[in-house]
N, C-alpha and C positions, 0 to 999 in steps of 0.2 A: 673942267669937271662939271663945275655948275654954271650954267649959262648966264652971261653978263657979269660975272664975278671971277676974280683971280684968286687961286689958291696960295696961302703962303702959311709958314709955320707961325707957331705961338710967339716965339722970339727967334729971331735969326741968330743971336749969339748963344742961346740955351739959357739965359739967365731967369726967363720967366718959367720955365719948367721947374727949376731948383726952388724958386719962391713958392710956386703952388704945392709941391711935394713937401716942403718944410710945414707950410700951413695945415697939411693933411696928417702927417705922422706925429706931431707934437701932441695933439688931442688924443690921439689913440695909444700913445704910450702913457700918458697920464692916467687914462681910463684903466690900462691894464695894471698900473702899479696899484692903483686904488683897490682894485679887485683881488689882487695878490694879498694884500695887506688886510683885506677882510675875510679871506678863506678860512684861517683857523678858527675864528669865531663861529663861522657858518658851519664848518664841519663839527664843531664840538656841540653846537644846537642839534645838528642832525643825529649825531650819536646819542645825545640825550633823549631825543625823541623816540629812536629806535628802541633805547634800553627801556623807556617807559612802556612801549607797546609790548616788549618781550616780557616785562613784568607783570603786565595785565594778562597776557597769554598764559604764563606760567601760573598765575593765580586761578585762572579759569580753569587749567588742566587739573590742578590739585584739588579744585572745589567739586570735580565730577568723579574722581578715581580714587583708588586705594593709595595710601602712601605706606610702602614697605620700608621699614629700617634695612639697612644693609645685612643680608643673611638671615632675615626674619620675615615669614610669611604671615600676614594677620588676616583672618577672615572671620565673619560672623558665622554664628551656628546655622543660620539659614542657608548660606552659601555653602559651608561645609556639608550640609545634607543633600544640597541641590547637587554638588560635585561627587557625591557618593563617598566622602571620606570618613573613615571608621578608625577609631583609636582603640589601644589595648594596653594593659600593664605588663611591662616585660618582667618575665618570670621562667622558672625551669619548665622543662618538658622532655618528652622522650623523643629521641632522633632515631627513626628507623633506616637502617641501610637495606636496600633491597635489590633483587636481581629481576630484570623485566624479562617474561617468558610470553611466548604465544603458543595457542593451541586452538581446540575446537570443542564444543559441546558434542557429546555422543549419548546414545541410548544406554540406559543402565541394563547390562546384559542379565543381570540377576533378577530383573523385573520385567522380561522380554519373552514372549512365547510365540511359538510357530504352531497355527492351530492345523493339524492333519486329521481328516476323518479316520476313525478307526475302522471304517468299513466303506467300500466302494459303492457308488450308486449314482443316479442321476439328480442333478439339482433341481428339485422342485419348488422351492422357495429360497431366496437370498435376502435377508431381512436386514443386513447391516452393509454399511459402505464405509470407505475411507473417512476418517474424521469423527466418526461416532465415538461418544463416550458409552461405554458398555459396563454393566455391573456383573459380578460374578453369578454364572447361572443363566445369563440372557442367552435366549436362542438365536444365533447367527445366521444359520442356513438349515433348510429340511433336505434330506436326501431320500430318495426312493430305492430301496436296496433290496435285491431278492436273496443275498446272503443273509441279511439280517432276518428277513422273514422265514428263511429256513432254519436260522438258530432260534428264533422264538417258537417255532413249530416243534422243533426238537424238545425245547424245554417244556412245553405244554403237554407233549406226549410223554415226556419222562414223569411229569407231575402225575399224569393219569395213571402210568403204569406202576407208580409206586404206591398210589392209592389202591388200586387192584391188587397188587401183590401182597400188601400189608392186610388186606381184608381176607385174602386166601389163606395167608399164612395163620391168621387168628382162627379161622374157621377150621383148619386142618388140626390145629392144636387141640382144640375142643374134641374133635372127633378121634383124635389119636388116645386121648383119655378115655374115651369110650370104647376103645378096641376097635373102631371102625376102620379107621386109616392105618396103614401100616406106617412104620418108622422111616421108611425109604421114601414114601409119599412126602411125609413131613419135612425131611430133610431137602427134597426137591423144592418144597415150597419156600423154604428158608433161603435156599439158593437163589432162587428167582426174585424174591425180595431184596437181597443183598444186591443183585445186578441192577435191579431198578433205581436203588439208591445210588450206585455208581453212575449210572447214566444221567440221573437227576443232577449229581455233583458236576458232571462234566458239562451239561448244557448250562448249569448256573455260571460255571467259570467261564464259559465261552461268552455269555451276554456281559459278565463283569468286565472281560477284556474290550467290550465294546463301549464301556463307560455306564453301564446300567448300575443303580444302587439297588439295595435290597427292597427299599419302598417301591421303587419302579417295577421290579420284578414280581411284586406281589399284585401290582394291578394288570399285569399282562394278559391273564386270563379273562379278563373283562373287555379287552380290545376287540374290535371288529377285523375283519381280514384286512381292510384297506390300511388300517394303523398299524398292521404288523409290518408292513413294508417300510414304514417311515423311520428315519433315523434323524434326530435333532443334534446339530452341531453347537454345542454351548461354550460360553467363554468361562475359562477356568478361574479368572480373577478380573477385577476391576481395571479398566485401563482406557486406552484410546486405540481405535483401530487404525493402523498406519499403513498396512498394505491389504490387498485384496485381489484374489486371483481365482475367482470363480464366477460364472455366470449362468443365468438361468437356462436351465436344459442341458448343462454341460455334464458329461460322464467324468468323474472323478474317482481316483482309487485311493486305496489306503496309504498310499506314498505322496499323494498331492498336497503341496503346501498351499491352503486355500485363504488363509488369512494370518496376519501378523498384528499382535496386540501389545502395546507397551504401556507400562505403568510410568507415567510422566511425573509422578508424584516426588521421585529423585532422578537425577541425570548425572552423568559423569563428565569431568573436564579432563580431557588428555592434552597435557603441556608437554612441549618439546624442550628438552633439556640438552642444550650443547656441552660438548666435552670440557669447555673453560669453565662452566658452571657447577659440573657434577660434583665436585668436592664440597660445595656448599647447599646443594639441594638434598634434603634428606626428609624421611617422614616426620610429621610433627609441625613442620614449619608453616606459620599461617600465611595465606595469600589473600590478595584483594583482586577479583575477578572483574573485568568490564569489558563490554562489546560496543561501547560507543553509542553514537548516533541516537541518544536519548534513553538508553538501557541503564538501568539502576546499578550501582555497584553492588557487590555482594562479598562476603568473606567466607572463607573456607580454610581447610586445613589439608596439607598434602598427606595422604594415606599410604601412598605406594609409589616407589621409584623402581623401574624395571632394573633388573640385575644384569641385563644383557643390552650392549650398545648395537644399534641397527649398523651393519656393516656399510651400507651405501651412504647412509646420511651421517653417520658418526653422532648420533643423538641417542638419548633415552628418553623414556616417557614417564612422566610423572602423572599421578591420578588424583583428582580432588572430587570428592561427592558433594553435590550441592542438593538442597531441598527446593523442589520446584512445583508447590502446591497450586501456585497461581498460573503456571504455564509460561512464565516469562522466558525461561532459557530454553529455546527450541534447539533439538539436535540439529548440528550442521552449522550453527553460528560460530564464526571466528571470534575469538576472544583474546584478551591480554591480561596477564597476571603480573602483579608486583608480590614477588616472594620475599618476605621479610626474613632476612639471614642474620641481622644483628640488631640489637635494640640498646641505646645508649642515653642515659639520663644526663642532661646538659644543664648548666645553670641559667642560660638564657636562650631561648628558641623562638624564632619569629619566622612568619611567612617569608618566603623569598622575594615576594612583590613588594615587601616593606624596605627592601634594599635597593637604592637609586645611586647611580653614578653622578656624583657632584664634584666639579673640578678635577676630574680624572680619577676620583677614589670612591669607593663605597660608602654610603652614608645612609642613615636613618632619621627620618623627621621626628624630633622630640618637642613636647610640647613645654612652652615656658611662659613666663609671666606675660610676656609681650607677644606671644604667638609661637608658630612652629619654626624651628630652627634646625638645619641639617647637621648631625653629628657624624663625623667620621667614625667607623667601626672597623674592626678586626673580625673578619668571617673566618669561621672554623669549618667543621664538616658540614655538608649539605646533602639534601637528597632533592627530589623532583619538586617537593613542595615547601619544605622547611630548611632553615640554615641555623646553625649555632654561631652565637656572637660572643667573641672572647674578648672584646674590648670595645669600649665607646658608648655602651648602652648598660646602663646599671640595673638590677633588679627593682622593681618599684616605680621605674620611670614610665610615663605614659608617652606612647609612640604611635605614629600613624602605621596602622596594620593593613589598611586598604585605601586605596587612592593617593598613594606617596606620589605617582607619576604625575598626578595633576598639580600636587604642591610644587614638584620641580619645574614644572611648566610656568607657575606663577612666579617662582622665584627667577627664572631664567628671563621672563617677561620684564620683571621689575628692574633686572641688571641692565637691559637695554632701554629703560625709559618708557617702556609702554605702559598702558593702562591695565590695572588689574580690576578684579571684581569691586563693586560698589560695596561699601560698608553698610 
């Protein structure tokens, strides 16, 4: 294998190998025994070192966060304000039991008018349009009417005939006293004067049916021929023009509905009452009306419940009248109503948001000497907003009325060893 040398084993009888192995393993075994003997001291030292680091870390943690005693949440006033937590004193209140109804805002038909001209004609002026606020007596449109012109002419002719027959009658009365006029002629003059009065009264009534007042009739004889043709369509009361069915130059008749005016100072609410609620809904019950989407809530009273149930829907209609001076409640709006069917005075009444589930049971956070602590409570009757507390919260105790969920989160965070808000 190697040039010039012959290979041979370390020892032909194997004793050389044993000697060398003995020299190798004895020191190794001695070293291992030494390490084994020293291990407990080393492990203890390592444990002590880790414990010191843990103590330092724990010290650092408590130096930067809240320390909540078990079941108690302690927060500074600044943190309470930041979290939006508000407290109240437990006490009595009135719990309202209500029925939820749906409905819509409708026009008050008692303050609604369809404007129909009393005489036909051609629209020469249209002065109002949809959405206009009008006052009583405002001119909405002007019609040119031949029928009106004829009626005015008849009235003026009747006025002149009355004047003439009266003068004739007075003259013949004097002449009859002088024996110049016969009694027959005097009676004929009386008859003519009476007929003239009848014709004038008929012409007067005709114009009154067209909407003319006595003051307007007094000024007719001063009008020129063009004005005799004109008929003014006026608003009967103040309101808002909600419909318009007339255009300039259009021929309208005395049956044409040309405007619709509504007084929106009051509106009606038609509420749908299902069969299951009919026994509890009656006139006089207070309701809270809401349309959502930023509309303010308003209160009213049910004034009427229809005595007949609709055959197709099996529902009745309840009516509420609302004041609407600012125009908030627009007809057509969908609304909901909470009809208060029962009111009960209870010893302790709290907002439902004050009740939180802690350890699987309802609880309310009560302020104590060291902070807020959840008290298990017995909940009685409730509505959508408030709840009766029958046990666990005494009158006069200060409790968290708003923001209780945030306190519950702080309590759970503390139970898992998390950091709380800083003091």
